[in-house]
C-alpha positions as CSV (number, residue, x, y, z in Angstrom):
1,X,140.3,95.7,92.2
2,X,137.0,93.8,91.9
3,X,138.8,90.4,91.4
4,X,141.0,91.2,94.4
5,X,138.0,91.8,96.6
6,X,136.4,88.6,95.3
7,X,139.5,86.6,96.1
8,X,139.7,88.0,99.5
9,X,136.1,87.0,100.2
10,X,136.7,83.5,99.0
11,X,139.7,83.2,101.2
12,X,137.8,84.5,104.3
13,X,135.2,81.8,103.8
14,X,137.8,79.1,103.2
15,X,139.5,80.0,106.5
16,X,136.2,79.2,108.3
17,X,137.3,75.6,108.0
18,X,140.4,75.1,105.8
19,X,140.3,71.3,106.0
20,X,136.6,70.5,106.2
21,X,134.5,72.2,103.4
22,X,131.3,70.9,105.0
23,X,131.8,73.3,107.9
24,X,132.0,76.5,105.8
25,X,129.1,78.8,105.3
26,X,129.4,78.9,101.5
27,X,130.6,76.4,98.9
28,X,131.4,77.2,95.2
29,X,134.6,75.4,94.2
30,X,133.3,72.2,92.5
31,X,135.9,70.0,94.3
32,X,134.6,71.2,97.6
33,X,131.0,70.8,96.6
34,X,131.5,67.3,95.3
35,X,133.4,66.2,98.4
36,X,130.5,67.3,100.6
37,X,127.6,65.9,98.4
38,X,129.2,62.6,97.6
39,X,130.4,61.9,101.2
40,X,127.5,63.3,103.1
41,X,129.9,65.6,104.8
42,X,127.5,68.6,105.2
43,X,126.7,70.5,108.4
44,X,124.3,73.1,109.7
45,X,127.0,75.7,109.0
46,X,126.4,75.6,105.2
47,X,124.1,78.5,104.0
48,X,124.8,78.5,100.3
49,X,126.0,76.1,97.6
50,X,126.8,76.9,93.9
51,X,128.0,74.2,91.6
52,X,129.1,75.3,88.1
53,X,131.7,74.4,85.5
54,X,131.9,70.7,86.2
55,X,134.2,68.7,83.8
56,X,132.3,67.4,80.7
57,X,130.3,64.2,81.3
58,X,131.0,64.3,85.0
59,X,128.6,62.0,86.9
60,X,128.0,63.2,90.5
61,X,127.8,60.2,92.9
62,X,125.2,62.0,95.0
63,X,124.5,60.7,98.4
64,X,120.7,60.4,98.8
65,X,120.9,62.1,102.2
66,X,123.5,64.7,101.2
67,X,121.3,67.6,102.4
68,X,120.0,66.0,105.6
69,X,122.5,67.8,107.8
70,X,122.3,71.2,106.1
71,X,119.6,72.7,108.3
72,X,120.7,76.2,107.5
73,X,121.0,75.9,103.7
74,X,119.2,78.8,102.1
75,X,120.5,78.9,98.5
76,X,121.2,75.9,96.3
77,X,122.2,76.5,92.7
78,X,123.6,73.7,90.5
79,X,123.8,74.3,86.7
80,X,125.9,71.4,85.5
81,X,126.5,67.7,85.8
82,X,124.7,64.4,85.9
83,X,123.4,62.9,89.1
84,X,123.2,59.2,89.8
85,X,120.8,59.3,92.8
86,X,117.5,60.7,93.7
87,X,117.6,62.8,96.9
88,X,115.3,62.0,99.7
89,X,115.4,65.2,101.6
90,X,115.8,69.0,101.0
91,X,116.0,71.3,104.0
92,X,112.9,73.5,104.7
93,X,115.3,76.4,105.2
94,X,115.8,76.7,101.4
95,X,114.9,80.0,99.9
96,X,116.3,79.6,96.4
97,X,116.6,76.4,94.5
98,X,118.0,76.3,90.9
99,X,118.8,72.8,89.7
100,X,119.5,72.0,86.0
101,X,119.1,68.3,85.3
102,X,117.3,67.4,88.5
103,X,117.4,63.6,88.7
104,X,113.7,63.0,89.4
105,X,110.2,64.0,88.4
106,X,109.3,64.9,91.9
107,X,110.7,66.9,94.8
108,X,110.9,65.2,98.2
109,X,107.5,65.6,99.9
110,X,108.8,67.5,102.9
111,X,110.5,70.1,100.7
112,X,107.1,71.4,99.5
113,X,106.1,72.5,103.0
114,X,108.0,75.8,102.8
115,X,105.8,78.2,104.7
116,X,108.0,81.3,104.5
117,X,110.4,80.5,101.6
118,X,110.6,81.4,98.0
119,X,111.5,78.4,95.9
120,X,112.6,78.5,92.3
121,X,113.0,75.2,90.5
122,X,114.4,75.7,87.0
123,X,114.8,73.2,84.2
124,X,113.0,70.3,85.8
125,X,113.2,67.7,83.1
126,X,110.0,66.5,81.5
127,X,109.1,63.9,78.9
128,X,109.2,65.7,75.6
129,X,111.4,68.7,74.8
130,X,110.1,71.2,77.4
131,X,110.9,72.1,81.0
132,X,109.1,72.7,84.2
133,X,109.7,75.9,86.2
134,X,108.3,76.4,89.6
135,X,108.3,79.6,91.7
136,X,106.7,79.3,95.1
137,X,106.2,81.3,98.2
138,X,103.8,81.1,101.1
139,X,101.0,82.8,99.1
140,X,102.2,82.8,95.5
141,X,102.9,79.8,93.3
142,X,103.9,80.0,89.6
143,X,104.0,76.9,87.4
144,X,105.6,77.0,84.0
145,X,104.9,73.7,82.2
146,X,105.2,74.7,78.6
147,X,106.0,71.9,76.1
148,X,106.0,69.2,78.8
149,X,103.8,66.7,76.9
150,X,101.2,67.0,79.7
151,X,98.2,64.7,79.8
152,X,94.9,65.2,81.5
153,X,96.1,63.0,84.4
154,X,99.2,65.1,84.8
155,X,97.1,68.2,84.9
156,X,94.8,66.9,87.6
157,X,97.7,66.0,89.8
158,X,99.3,69.4,89.3
159,X,96.1,71.4,89.9
160,X,95.2,69.4,93.1
161,X,98.7,69.6,94.4
162,X,99.2,73.3,93.7
163,X,95.7,74.8,94.4
164,X,97.3,78.1,95.4
165,X,98.8,78.7,92.0
166,X,98.5,82.3,90.7
167,X,100.3,81.9,87.3
168,X,99.9,78.7,85.2
169,X,101.7,78.3,81.9
170,X,100.4,75.2,80.0
171,X,101.4,76.4,76.5
172,X,102.4,74.0,73.7
173,X,100.9,70.9,75.2
174,X,98.5,68.3,73.6
175,X,95.9,67.7,76.3
176,X,92.3,67.9,75.1
177,X,90.4,68.9,78.2
178,X,91.2,71.4,80.9
179,X,90.2,69.6,84.1
180,X,87.2,70.9,86.1
181,X,89.3,70.9,89.2
182,X,90.9,74.1,88.0
183,X,87.9,75.8,89.6
184,X,89.5,75.0,93.0
185,X,92.5,77.2,92.0
186,X,90.7,80.2,93.5
187,X,93.9,82.3,93.5
188,X,94.7,81.8,89.8
189,X,95.2,85.1,88.0
190,X,97.0,84.1,84.7
191,X,96.4,81.1,82.5
192,X,98.5,80.6,79.4
193,X,97.2,78.0,76.8
194,X,99.1,79.3,73.8
195,X,99.3,76.8,70.9
196,X,97.4,74.0,72.8
197,X,96.0,73.1,69.4
198,X,94.2,70.0,70.5
199,X,92.5,71.6,73.5
200,X,88.7,71.2,73.0
201,X,86.9,71.6,76.3
202,X,87.1,74.4,78.9
203,X,84.1,73.8,81.1
204,X,84.9,76.1,84.0
205,X,87.3,78.9,84.8
206,X,88.4,80.1,88.3
207,X,86.6,83.2,89.6
208,X,89.7,85.4,90.0
209,X,91.2,84.6,86.7
210,X,92.2,87.9,84.9
211,X,94.5,87.0,82.0
212,X,93.7,84.1,79.6
213,X,95.8,83.5,76.5
214,X,94.2,80.8,74.3
215,X,96.0,81.9,71.1
216,X,95.9,79.2,68.4
217,X,93.7,76.9,70.5
218,X,92.0,76.1,67.2
219,X,90.0,73.0,68.5
220,X,88.0,74.8,71.1
221,X,84.3,73.9,71.0
222,X,81.6,76.6,70.8
223,X,80.7,75.8,74.4
224,X,84.2,76.5,75.5
225,X,84.2,79.8,73.7
226,X,80.9,80.7,75.4
227,X,82.5,80.0,78.8
228,X,85.5,82.2,78.0
229,X,83.3,85.0,76.6
230,X,80.7,85.0,79.4
231,X,79.4,88.5,80.1
232,X,79.1,87.7,83.9
233,X,82.8,86.8,83.9
234,X,84.0,89.9,82.1
235,X,81.7,92.3,84.0
236,X,83.9,91.8,87.1
237,X,86.5,93.9,85.2
238,X,90.3,93.8,84.8
239,X,90.1,91.0,82.3
240,X,92.2,90.4,79.2
241,X,91.7,87.5,76.9
242,X,92.9,86.2,73.4
243,X,91.2,83.3,71.7
244,X,90.3,82.1,68.1
245,X,87.1,83.7,66.7
246,X,85.8,86.3,64.4
247,X,82.6,87.5,66.2
248,X,82.1,90.3,68.7
249,X,80.1,88.9,71.6
250,X,76.4,89.8,71.5
251,X,76.5,91.5,74.9
252,X,78.7,94.3,73.5
253,X,76.9,97.7,73.2
254,X,78.4,98.9,70.0
255,X,80.6,97.6,67.2
256,X,81.9,98.8,63.8
257,X,83.9,97.6,60.8
258,X,85.6,100.9,60.5
259,X,89.4,101.4,61.0
260,X,88.6,102.6,64.5
261,X,85.7,102.8,66.9
262,X,84.3,106.3,67.9
263,X,82.2,107.5,70.8
264,X,81.4,110.7,72.6
265,X,81.7,111.0,76.4
266,X,81.7,113.7,79.0
267,X,82.7,114.4,82.6
268,X,85.0,111.4,83.0
269,X,86.4,108.6,80.8
270,X,83.9,105.7,80.9
271,X,84.9,102.3,82.2
272,X,84.7,100.1,79.1
273,X,85.7,96.7,77.7
274,X,87.1,96.7,74.1
275,X,87.0,93.8,71.7
276,X,89.0,93.6,68.5
277,X,88.5,90.8,65.9
278,X,91.8,90.3,64.1
279,X,92.0,88.6,60.7
280,X,95.2,87.1,59.2
281,X,96.6,88.5,56.0
282,X,99.3,87.2,53.7
283,X,101.8,84.9,55.5
284,X,100.1,83.8,58.8
285,X,103.4,82.5,60.1
286,X,104.6,86.1,60.6
287,X,104.3,87.8,63.9
288,X,102.4,91.1,64.2
289,X,102.5,93.7,66.8
290,X,99.9,96.3,67.8
291,X,99.7,99.2,70.3
292,X,96.4,100.5,71.5
293,X,95.8,104.2,70.6
294,X,93.2,106.5,72.2
295,X,92.6,109.9,70.5
296,X,90.7,112.6,72.4
297,X,89.2,115.5,70.6
298,X,91.5,115.0,67.6
299,X,94.4,116.2,69.6
300,X,95.5,114.3,72.7
301,X,96.8,110.8,72.1
302,X,97.2,108.1,74.8
303,X,99.0,104.9,74.0
304,X,99.0,101.6,75.8
305,X,101.9,101.0,78.1
306,X,103.5,98.4,75.7
307,X,103.2,96.7,72.3
308,X,101.4,93.4,72.1
309,X,102.6,90.7,69.6
310,X,101.1,87.5,68.4
311,X,101.7,84.9,65.7
312,X,98.2,83.7,64.8
313,X,97.1,81.1,62.2
314,X,93.4,82.0,62.0
315,X,91.1,84.9,63.0
316,X,91.2,85.8,66.7
317,X,89.4,88.1,69.0
318,X,91.0,90.1,71.8
319,X,89.0,91.3,74.7
320,X,90.3,93.6,77.4
321,X,89.3,96.0,80.1
322,X,90.8,99.3,78.9
323,X,92.2,99.9,82.3
324,X,94.5,96.9,81.9
325,X,96.3,98.3,78.9
326,X,96.2,102.0,79.7
327,X,97.4,103.6,82.9
328,X,94.3,105.0,84.6
329,X,96.2,108.1,85.6
330,X,96.7,109.0,81.9
331,X,92.9,109.0,81.4
332,X,92.1,111.3,84.4
333,X,91.8,114.9,83.5
334,X,91.5,114.3,79.7
335,X,87.9,115.6,79.5
336,X,86.9,119.2,79.6
337,X,84.2,119.6,82.2
338,X,80.7,118.8,81.0
339,X,81.4,119.3,77.4
340,X,81.2,116.3,75.0
341,X,84.5,114.8,74.0
342,X,85.2,113.0,70.8
343,X,87.1,109.7,71.6
344,X,88.6,107.4,69.0
345,X,90.0,103.9,69.8
346,X,92.3,102.2,67.3
347,X,95.4,100.1,67.0
348,X,98.7,101.1,65.6
349,X,101.0,98.7,63.8
350,X,104.4,98.1,65.3
351,X,107.4,97.0,63.2
352,X,108.5,93.4,63.7
353,X,112.0,92.6,62.4
354,X,111.7,95.4,59.9
355,X,108.4,94.1,58.5
356,X,104.9,95.4,58.9
357,X,102.3,93.3,60.7
358,X,100.4,90.6,58.8
359,X,97.0,91.0,60.5
360,X,94.1,93.4,60.2
361,X,91.3,94.5,62.6
362,X,88.0,93.4,61.0
363,X,85.7,94.5,63.8
364,X,85.8,96.7,66.9
365,X,83.4,96.4,69.8
366,X,82.8,98.4,73.0
367,X,80.9,97.4,76.1
368,X,80.3,99.9,78.9
369,X,80.5,98.7,82.5
370,X,77.3,100.1,83.7
371,X,77.9,99.7,87.4
372,X,80.9,102.0,87.1
373,X,79.8,104.4,84.3
374,X,76.8,106.8,83.7
375,X,75.2,105.9,80.4
376,X,73.8,109.4,80.1
377,X,77.4,110.5,79.6
378,X,78.3,108.3,76.6
379,X,77.1,108.3,73.0
380,X,78.1,106.0,70.1
381,X,78.5,107.5,66.6
382,X,79.1,106.2,63.1
383,X,79.9,108.7,60.4
384,X,79.5,106.2,57.6
385,X,75.7,105.8,58.2
386,X,74.1,108.8,56.5
387,X,70.4,109.5,56.8
388,X,68.1,112.4,56.4
389,X,67.5,114.5,59.5
390,X,64.0,114.2,60.9
391,X,62.1,117.4,60.6
392,X,60.2,116.8,63.8
393,X,63.3,116.1,65.9
394,X,64.3,118.6,68.6
395,X,68.1,118.7,68.5
396,X,70.3,119.8,71.4
397,X,73.8,120.7,70.2
398,X,77.1,120.5,72.0
399,X,80.0,122.3,70.3
400,X,83.6,121.1,70.6
401,X,86.0,122.7,68.2
402,X,85.0,121.6,64.7
403,X,83.0,118.7,66.1
404,X,79.3,118.9,66.9
405,X,76.8,116.5,68.4
406,X,73.1,116.7,67.9
407,X,70.7,114.4,69.8
408,X,67.0,113.9,70.1
409,X,64.4,111.4,71.3
410,X,61.8,110.6,68.8
411,X,59.1,108.1,69.7
412,X,61.4,106.6,72.3
413,X,64.2,106.0,69.9
414,X,67.6,107.7,70.4
415,X,69.1,109.6,67.5
416,X,72.4,111.3,67.1
417,X,74.4,113.3,64.5
418,X,77.8,114.8,64.2
419,X,79.9,116.6,61.6
420,X,83.4,117.8,61.2
421,X,83.0,120.7,58.8
422,X,82.9,124.5,59.0
423,X,79.4,124.9,57.6
424,X,76.0,123.7,58.8
425,X,75.2,122.8,55.2
426,X,77.6,119.9,55.4
427,X,76.0,118.3,58.5
428,X,76.1,114.6,58.4
429,X,73.4,112.7,60.2
430,X,73.7,109.3,61.8
431,X,70.5,108.0,63.3
432,X,69.9,104.8,65.2
433,X,68.7,103.7,68.6
434,X,71.3,103.3,71.4
435,X,70.9,99.5,71.7
436,X,72.8,96.3,71.4
437,X,74.1,95.7,67.9
438,X,75.5,92.3,67.1
439,X,78.6,92.1,64.9
440,X,79.2,89.0,63.0
């Protein structure tokens, strides 16, 4: 029945102009498409063209003005064939363009002035073994230029020509400097630099950039790392970033080498940035996958919305606003009134092709966004640091199940303690000031 309906639809369109394909609304038989494109026989009646299944090695003798008359063309999809001519015009009515083996490095200039259209250019051939993909609308442009053998000069042209880009994929290229003109891309949200192993210099980053993947960018200078790890940049929130490194940034409030990072909080879940320093184990060529895990009061567990996977060749750090990985609605209502809540943040390994991950978390770090959180409602703890309890300290205790927090202020220093045992005789004390602790 489906094939019968399809055949009926094809015949209805053919009957629009039985003898002149160029006056039909849609073209999909390759004989009809070739007749129109090679003889410049199009018209403003044509709304869609699909060209598939051409004979092997068929060379399309394309008329360079083949689309000039097609003022109503909205969809153009051509997946096969070789083209002998560069086209000089594409109609501004286009909404979808998919063209495998496009015969030029550039689109016609007037085709880029598409104010209300959504343009998709797929498999635009580049020097090298990669491909360019472009998705564009009036307010959103995505550029996918992975493995395109891009140079600095290429990048400058692209960044100036597509200043409204929101998603930019430059992965697997060999340029050494990210042009400073990228700061003019004020709408850019995502920047992918994966495996740009010769990239050294990143001098500026656009203000609205949220997602940066610099995985395996092993040539980055220390100055470039400082730009990417700027506290002022991350304080704006909603950031996520991966780059080579083994050090938690100095502006983080608390860090630990334990298997997880623990803190106490009350009233509401604090707004925090998490940093994890991953080290490579065994075969670094293997991928590893992790899922963020948040445990609350030893009972409730909240997981990130998805697994995250990488194949890293050296130590890396991963920074992210917790709200990016975990649905905010899952964090609401998790705390019990004004009582202190025990929170543990860790990563779980995910299986990859039946094998366990080949990386380990060497350091955890947490930074609290002070403009959005009350510092009186968060305490950091470390059960591995055991010290004697000060006899002069006045402790105020908050009970939560088998957990207990004791806190005091002694000569201006903040001290804390907690235990997880039934008897007060087993109380373990951890005392240190609540201040910045650098992890290296």
